[in-house]
C-alpha positions in Angstrom: 59.7 12.5 -30.4 59.6 14.7 -27.4 59.0 18.4 -28.1 60.3 21.5 -26.4 60.0 25.1 -27.3 60.1 28.7 -26.4 57.0 31.1 -26.3 57.3 34.9 -26.8 56.1 37.6 -28.9 59.1 38.1 -31.2 61.6 35.3 -31.5 63.5 35.7 -34.7 66.7 36.1 -33.1 66.4 33.9 -30.0 69.4 32.0 -28.6 67.3 29.1 -27.5 66.6 27.0 -30.6 70.2 26.8 -31.8 71.4 26.2 -28.1 69.2 23.2 -27.7 69.8 21.9 -31.2 73.6 21.7 -30.3 72.6 20.2 -26.9 70.5 17.4 -28.5 73.3 16.8 -31.0 75.9 16.4 -28.2 73.6 14.0 -26.4 72.7 12.0 -29.5 69.2 13.1 -29.1 68.5 14.6 -32.5 66.1 11.9 -33.5 64.4 11.9 -30.1 64.0 15.6 -29.2 63.3 18.9 -31.1 63.0 22.5 -30.0 60.9 25.1 -31.7 60.3 28.8 -31.3 56.5 29.5 -30.9 55.7 33.2 -31.6 52.4 34.1 -29.9 50.9 37.5 -30.6 48.9 37.1 -27.5 49.0 34.5 -24.7 45.3 33.7 -25.4 46.8 31.4 -28.1 48.6 29.2 -25.6 45.9 26.8 -25.0 45.6 26.2 -28.8 49.4 25.7 -29.0 49.3 23.0 -26.3 46.4 21.2 -28.0 48.3 21.3 -31.3 51.5 19.9 -29.7 50.5 17.0 -27.5 54.1 15.8 -27.3 55.4 19.0 -25.7 57.5 18.1 -22.6 58.7 21.5 -21.7 58.5 25.2 -22.5 60.7 28.4 -22.0 59.0 31.7 -21.8 60.4 35.1 -22.7 59.3 38.7 -23.3 56.6 39.8 -22.7 55.0 36.8 -21.1 57.0 35.9 -18.0 54.5 37.4 -15.6 51.3 37.1 -17.8 51.7 33.3 -18.2 51.1 32.6 -14.5 47.2 32.3 -14.7 47.7 29.6 -17.3 49.7 27.3 -15.0 48.5 25.0 -12.3 51.3 25.7 -9.8 54.4 27.8 -9.2 57.7 26.4 -8.0 59.5 28.2 -5.2 61.8 29.9 -7.7 59.0 31.4 -9.7 57.2 32.4 -6.5 60.4 34.2 -5.3 60.9 36.0 -8.7 57.2 36.7 -9.3 57.9 35.6 -13.0 58.2 32.2 -14.9 60.7 31.5 -17.6 60.4 27.8 -17.6 57.3 25.5 -17.7 57.4 22.0 -16.5 54.9 19.5 -18.0 54.5 17.2 -14.9 53.6 13.5 -15.2 50.2 14.2 -13.7 49.3 16.7 -16.4 49.9 19.8 -14.5 51.9 22.7 -15.9 54.4 24.1 -13.2 56.1 27.4 -13.5 59.7 27.7 -12.5 62.3 30.5 -12.8 65.7 29.5 -13.9 66.8 33.1 -14.5 67.6 33.2 -10.8 70.3 30.6 -11.1 71.4 32.1 -14.5 71.9 35.6 -13.2 73.5 34.5 -9.9 76.1 32.4 -11.6 76.9 35.0 -14.2 77.0 37.7 -11.5 79.6 35.6 -9.6 81.7 35.5 -12.7 81.4 39.2 -13.3 82.5 40.0 -9.8 85.3 37.4 -9.9 85.4 37.0 -6.1 85.6 40.7 -5.6 83.2 42.2 -3.0 79.7 43.0 -4.6 78.8 46.8 -4.7 76.5 47.9 -2.0 73.9 49.4 -4.3 72.5 48.6 -7.7 70.2 49.9 -10.4 67.9 47.6 -12.3 67.0 49.1 -15.6 63.5 47.9 -16.5 60.6 46.4 -14.5 59.5 43.3 -16.4 59.7 39.7 -15.6 63.5 39.5 -15.9 64.0 42.5 -13.7 62.1 40.6 -11.0 64.4 37.7 -11.2 67.4 40.0 -10.9 65.7 41.8 -7.9 65.2 38.4 -6.2 69.0 37.7 -6.5 70.0 41.2 -5.2 67.7 40.7 -2.2 69.3 37.4 -1.4 72.7 39.0 -1.4 71.5 42.0 0.6 72.4 44.4 -2.3 70.2 47.6 -2.0 68.6 48.4 -5.3 66.3 50.8 -7.2 64.3 50.2 -10.4 64.7 52.6 -13.2 61.8 52.9 -15.6 60.5 54.8 -18.5 57.3 55.3 -16.5 57.7 58.3 -14.2 54.7 56.9 -12.1 56.3 53.6 -11.6 58.2 52.5 -8.4 61.8 53.6 -8.3 63.3 56.3 -10.6 62.6 57.6 -14.1 65.6 57.8 -16.4 65.5 61.5 -16.2 66.2 61.3 -12.6 69.5 59.4 -12.9 72.1 62.0 -12.2 75.9 61.4 -12.2 75.7 61.6 -8.4 73.3 58.6 -8.3 75.2 56.6 -10.7 78.4 57.1 -8.7 76.7 55.7 -5.7 75.3 52.7 -7.4 78.2 50.4 -8.4 76.2 47.7 -10.1 73.9 48.4 -13.2 71.8 45.7 -14.7 70.0 46.3 -18.0 66.9 44.0 -18.0 65.2 45.8 -21.0 65.7 44.8 -24.7 67.2 48.2 -25.5 70.3 47.7 -27.7 69.2 44.4 -29.2 69.9 43.6 -32.8 69.1 45.2 -35.1 68.8 48.5 -32.9 72.4 48.2 -32.0 73.2 52.0 -31.7 70.5 52.4 -28.9 71.3 52.2 -25.2 69.6 53.2 -21.9 69.7 56.8 -21.3 72.3 57.2 -18.6 75.1 59.7 -17.8 77.8 57.3 -18.8 80.5 59.9 -18.2 80.0 59.3 -14.5 80.9 55.7 -14.6 84.3 54.7 -13.2 86.6 51.5 -13.1 84.7 50.6 -9.8 81.5 50.1 -11.7 80.0 46.7 -13.0 77.6 46.6 -15.8 75.5 43.6 -16.7 73.4 43.4 -19.8 70.7 40.7 -20.2 71.0 41.4 -24.0 73.4 38.9 -25.8 72.9 40.0 -29.4 75.1 41.8 -30.1 77.8 40.5 -27.8 78.9 44.0 -26.9 75.9 46.4 -26.8 76.1 50.1 -26.7 75.4 50.0 -23.0 78.5 47.9 -22.4 80.7 49.7 -24.9 80.0 52.9 -23.2 80.6 51.4 -19.8 84.0 49.9 -20.9 85.0 53.1 -22.4 84.7 54.7 -19.0 86.7 51.8 -17.5 83.8 49.8 -16.0 83.6 46.0 -16.0 80.9 44.5 -18.2 79.2 41.2 -19.1 76.5 40.4 -21.5 73.6 37.9 -21.0 75.2 34.9 -22.8 76.5 33.2 -19.8 73.1 33.7 -18.0 71.3 32.3 -20.8 73.4 29.2 -20.9 73.1 28.5 -17.2 69.3 29.1 -17.2 68.9 26.8 -20.2 70.9 24.1 -18.5 68.7 24.4 -15.4 65.5 24.2 -17.6 66.7 21.0 -19.1 67.3 19.4 -15.7 63.8 20.3 -14.7 62.4 18.8 -17.9 64.3 15.7 -17.6 63.8 15.2 -13.8 67.4 15.7 -13.1 66.8 18.9 -11.0 
Protein backbone atom coordinates (compact mmCIF):
# COMPACT_ATOMS: atom_id res chain seq x y z
CA UNK A 1 0.00 0.00 0.00
CA UNK A 2 1.27 3.44 -0.92
CA UNK A 3 1.12 5.94 1.93
CA UNK A 4 0.64 9.69 1.76
CA UNK A 5 0.17 12.22 4.50
CA UNK A 6 0.26 15.69 5.96
CA UNK A 7 2.78 17.06 8.44
CA UNK A 8 2.06 20.00 10.70
CA UNK A 9 1.81 20.91 14.35
CA UNK A 10 -1.98 20.81 14.84
CA UNK A 11 -4.03 18.82 12.34
CA UNK A 12 -7.25 17.87 14.12
CA UNK A 13 -9.43 19.81 11.69
CA UNK A 14 -7.41 19.40 8.52
CA UNK A 15 -9.16 19.18 5.17
CA UNK A 16 -6.64 16.82 3.58
CA UNK A 17 -7.36 13.35 5.09
CA UNK A 18 -11.07 13.43 4.20
CA UNK A 19 -10.35 14.93 0.79
CA UNK A 20 -7.89 12.22 -0.18
CA UNK A 21 -10.06 9.47 1.29
CA UNK A 22 -12.81 10.63 -1.08
CA UNK A 23 -10.27 10.89 -3.89
CA UNK A 24 -9.05 7.34 -3.37
CA UNK A 25 -12.63 6.03 -3.21
CA UNK A 26 -13.52 7.76 -6.49
CA UNK A 27 -10.45 6.26 -8.17
CA UNK A 28 -10.97 2.78 -6.70
CA UNK A 29 -7.72 3.02 -4.76
CA UNK A 30 -8.91 2.52 -1.19
CA UNK A 31 -7.08 -0.82 -0.91
CA UNK A 32 -3.93 0.57 -2.52
CA UNK A 33 -3.50 4.06 -1.00
CA UNK A 34 -3.98 5.73 2.36
CA UNK A 35 -3.51 9.26 3.65
CA UNK A 36 -2.77 10.14 7.28
CA UNK A 37 -2.26 13.26 9.35
CA UNK A 38 1.08 13.26 11.15
CA UNK A 39 1.25 15.81 13.94
CA UNK A 40 4.86 16.73 14.67
CA UNK A 41 5.57 18.90 17.73
CA UNK A 42 8.86 19.81 16.03
CA UNK A 43 10.35 19.12 12.62
CA UNK A 44 13.23 17.33 14.31
CA UNK A 45 10.84 14.36 14.39
CA UNK A 46 10.54 14.21 10.59
CA UNK A 47 13.46 11.80 10.00
CA UNK A 48 11.98 9.37 12.53
CA UNK A 49 8.61 9.60 10.78
CA UNK A 50 10.21 8.82 7.43
CA UNK A 51 12.03 5.82 8.91
CA UNK A 52 8.82 4.53 10.50
CA UNK A 53 6.87 4.79 7.23
CA UNK A 54 9.06 3.41 4.44
CA UNK A 55 6.07 3.23 2.08
CA UNK A 56 5.49 6.98 2.12
CA UNK A 57 5.11 8.24 -1.44
CA UNK A 58 4.24 11.89 -0.81
CA UNK A 59 3.66 14.45 1.91
CA UNK A 60 1.84 17.72 2.26
CA UNK A 61 3.22 20.37 4.63
CA UNK A 62 1.22 22.91 6.61
CA UNK A 63 1.59 25.45 9.43
CA UNK A 64 4.17 26.11 10.78
CA UNK A 65 6.61 24.04 8.71
CA UNK A 66 6.32 25.33 5.14
CA UNK A 67 9.56 27.27 5.40
CA UNK A 68 11.28 25.26 8.14
CA UNK A 69 11.10 22.00 6.16
CA UNK A 70 13.47 23.16 3.41
CA UNK A 71 16.73 22.00 5.11
CA UNK A 72 15.31 18.46 5.30
CA UNK A 73 14.93 18.24 1.52
CA UNK A 74 17.40 17.41 -1.23
CA UNK A 75 16.10 19.93 -3.78
CA UNK A 76 13.45 22.59 -4.39
CA UNK A 77 11.29 22.66 -7.51
CA UNK A 78 10.87 26.05 -9.26
CA UNK A 79 7.51 26.61 -7.57
CA UNK A 80 9.05 26.26 -4.11
CA UNK A 81 11.95 28.49 -5.12
CA UNK A 82 9.55 31.21 -6.27
CA UNK A 83 7.41 30.99 -3.16
CA UNK A 84 10.25 30.48 -0.69
CA UNK A 85 8.12 27.82 0.97
CA UNK A 86 7.11 24.17 0.53
CA UNK A 87 3.66 22.62 0.88
CA UNK A 88 4.22 19.38 -1.07
CA UNK A 89 7.08 16.89 -0.87
CA UNK A 90 7.80 14.58 -3.78
CA UNK A 91 9.46 11.24 -3.02
CA UNK A 92 11.54 10.85 -6.17
CA UNK A 93 12.44 7.47 -7.62
CA UNK A 94 16.11 8.06 -6.81
CA UNK A 95 15.32 8.56 -3.13
CA UNK A 96 15.52 12.34 -3.10
CA UNK A 97 12.93 14.48 -1.33
CA UNK A 98 11.93 17.39 -3.58
CA UNK A 99 9.94 20.35 -2.29
CA UNK A 100 7.15 21.87 -4.39
CA UNK A 101 4.61 24.62 -3.78
CA UNK A 102 1.16 23.87 -5.15
CA UNK A 103 -0.31 26.79 -3.17
CA UNK A 104 0.73 28.96 -6.12
CA UNK A 105 -1.62 27.14 -8.47
CA UNK A 106 -4.31 26.89 -5.82
CA UNK A 107 -4.34 30.59 -4.97
CA UNK A 108 -4.03 31.71 -8.58
CA UNK A 109 -6.99 29.61 -9.69
CA UNK A 110 -9.14 30.67 -6.74
CA UNK A 111 -8.27 34.34 -7.25
CA UNK A 112 -9.38 34.13 -10.88
CA UNK A 113 -12.71 32.75 -9.71
CA UNK A 114 -13.09 35.43 -7.05
CA UNK A 115 -12.45 38.20 -9.57
CA UNK A 116 -14.69 36.51 -12.18
CA UNK A 117 -12.96 38.16 -15.16
CA UNK A 118 -13.12 41.61 -13.57
CA UNK A 119 -9.90 43.66 -13.48
CA UNK A 120 -7.75 42.88 -10.45
CA UNK A 121 -7.31 45.66 -7.88
CA UNK A 122 -4.07 47.54 -8.28
CA UNK A 123 -3.01 47.08 -4.65
CA UNK A 124 -3.34 44.33 -2.07
CA UNK A 125 -2.73 43.69 1.61
CA UNK A 126 -1.38 40.31 2.70
CA UNK A 127 -2.29 39.58 6.31
CA UNK A 128 0.44 37.42 7.82
CA UNK A 129 4.02 36.67 6.86
CA UNK A 130 4.36 32.84 6.94
CA UNK A 131 4.83 30.25 4.23
CA UNK A 132 1.33 30.65 2.79
CA UNK A 133 1.82 34.42 2.62
CA UNK A 134 4.92 33.92 0.52
CA UNK A 135 3.01 31.84 -2.00
CA UNK A 136 0.36 34.54 -2.18
CA UNK A 137 3.06 37.15 -2.67
CA UNK A 138 4.57 35.18 -5.58
CA UNK A 139 1.19 35.12 -7.35
CA UNK A 140 0.65 38.84 -6.81
CA UNK A 141 4.13 39.62 -8.13
CA UNK A 142 3.43 37.59 -11.27
CA UNK A 143 0.28 39.67 -11.81
CA UNK A 144 2.02 42.99 -11.08
CA UNK A 145 -0.28 43.70 -8.14
CA UNK A 146 1.45 46.00 -5.66
CA UNK A 147 1.19 44.65 -2.13
CA UNK A 148 2.12 45.16 1.50
CA UNK A 149 2.43 42.65 4.30
CA UNK A 150 0.53 43.24 7.53
CA UNK A 151 1.96 41.63 10.65
CA UNK A 152 1.53 41.59 14.41
CA UNK A 153 5.26 42.25 14.65
CA UNK A 154 5.81 46.02 14.41
CA UNK A 155 9.44 45.42 13.44
CA UNK A 156 8.62 43.21 10.47
CA UNK A 157 8.62 44.41 6.88
CA UNK A 158 5.36 46.08 5.87
CA UNK A 159 2.77 47.41 8.28
CA UNK A 160 1.56 46.55 11.75
CA UNK A 161 -2.18 46.09 12.23
CA UNK A 162 -2.27 49.29 14.27
CA UNK A 163 -1.13 51.19 11.19
CA UNK A 164 -4.02 50.06 8.97
CA UNK A 165 -6.18 53.15 8.69
CA UNK A 166 -9.43 53.53 6.73
CA UNK A 167 -7.44 55.45 4.10
CA UNK A 168 -4.99 52.58 3.62
CA UNK A 169 -7.83 50.09 3.40
CA UNK A 170 -9.64 52.18 0.80
CA UNK A 171 -6.54 52.19 -1.41
CA UNK A 172 -6.00 48.42 -1.25
CA UNK A 173 -8.83 46.67 -3.04
CA UNK A 174 -7.67 43.10 -2.39
CA UNK A 175 -7.11 41.78 1.14
CA UNK A 176 -5.84 38.24 1.70
CA UNK A 177 -5.83 36.65 5.14
CA UNK A 178 -3.06 34.04 5.29
CA UNK A 179 -3.15 33.71 9.09
CA UNK A 180 -5.12 31.07 11.04
CA UNK A 181 -7.13 33.78 12.83
CA UNK A 182 -10.82 32.87 12.72
CA UNK A 183 -10.28 29.13 12.32
CA UNK A 184 -12.66 26.84 14.21
CA UNK A 185 -13.15 26.80 17.17
CA UNK A 186 -12.15 30.48 17.52
CA UNK A 187 -14.77 31.55 15.00
CA UNK A 188 -15.55 34.91 16.64
CA UNK A 189 -12.05 36.23 16.02
CA UNK A 190 -10.84 38.11 12.95
CA UNK A 191 -7.88 40.23 11.87
CA UNK A 192 -7.95 43.70 13.43
CA UNK A 193 -8.97 45.95 10.53
CA UNK A 194 -11.24 49.00 10.14
CA UNK A 195 -13.92 46.99 8.36
CA UNK A 196 -16.20 50.03 8.10
CA UNK A 197 -13.86 51.34 5.40
CA UNK A 198 -14.58 48.40 3.09
CA UNK A 199 -16.77 48.95 0.03
CA UNK A 200 -18.37 46.87 -2.74
CA UNK A 201 -15.17 47.49 -4.72
CA UNK A 202 -13.15 45.36 -2.27
CA UNK A 203 -12.28 41.67 -2.60
CA UNK A 204 -11.50 39.58 0.49
CA UNK A 205 -9.83 36.19 0.29
CA UNK A 206 -9.44 34.04 3.41
CA UNK A 207 -7.17 31.00 3.32
CA UNK A 208 -9.18 29.68 6.28
CA UNK A 209 -11.91 27.25 5.15
CA UNK A 210 -13.33 26.08 8.50
CA UNK A 211 -15.77 27.72 9.09
CA UNK A 212 -16.96 28.34 5.54
CA UNK A 213 -17.68 31.97 6.40
CA UNK A 214 -15.14 33.41 8.81
CA UNK A 215 -15.73 36.56 10.79
CA UNK A 216 -13.29 38.27 8.41
CA UNK A 217 -15.48 37.38 5.43
CA UNK A 218 -18.73 38.08 7.28
CA UNK A 219 -17.67 41.60 8.15
CA UNK A 220 -16.45 42.18 4.63
CA UNK A 221 -19.69 41.02 3.06
CA UNK A 222 -21.67 43.15 5.50
CA UNK A 223 -19.85 46.13 3.98
CA UNK A 224 -20.64 44.92 0.45
CA UNK A 225 -17.25 43.41 -0.38
CA UNK A 226 -16.85 40.24 -2.44
CA UNK A 227 -15.36 37.30 -0.54
CA UNK A 228 -14.06 33.76 -0.90
CA UNK A 229 -12.76 31.23 1.61
CA UNK A 230 -9.84 28.85 1.17
CA UNK A 231 -11.78 25.74 0.12
CA UNK A 232 -11.25 26.15 -3.62
CA UNK A 233 -7.56 26.91 -3.15
CA UNK A 234 -7.19 23.75 -1.06
CA UNK A 235 -8.91 21.60 -3.67
CA UNK A 236 -6.73 22.89 -6.50
CA UNK A 237 -3.48 22.58 -4.56
CA UNK A 238 -4.41 19.04 -3.48
CA UNK A 239 -5.06 18.02 -7.08
CA UNK A 240 -1.72 19.52 -8.09
CA UNK A 241 0.02 17.57 -5.29
CA UNK A 242 -1.60 14.34 -6.48
CA UNK A 243 -0.32 14.95 -10.00
CA UNK A 244 3.22 15.42 -8.64
CA UNK A 245 3.06 12.24 -6.56
CA UNK A 246 1.70 10.14 -9.43
CA UNK A 247 4.01 11.56 -12.08
CA UNK A 248 1.21 13.21 -14.01
CA UNK A 249 2.49 16.77 -13.42
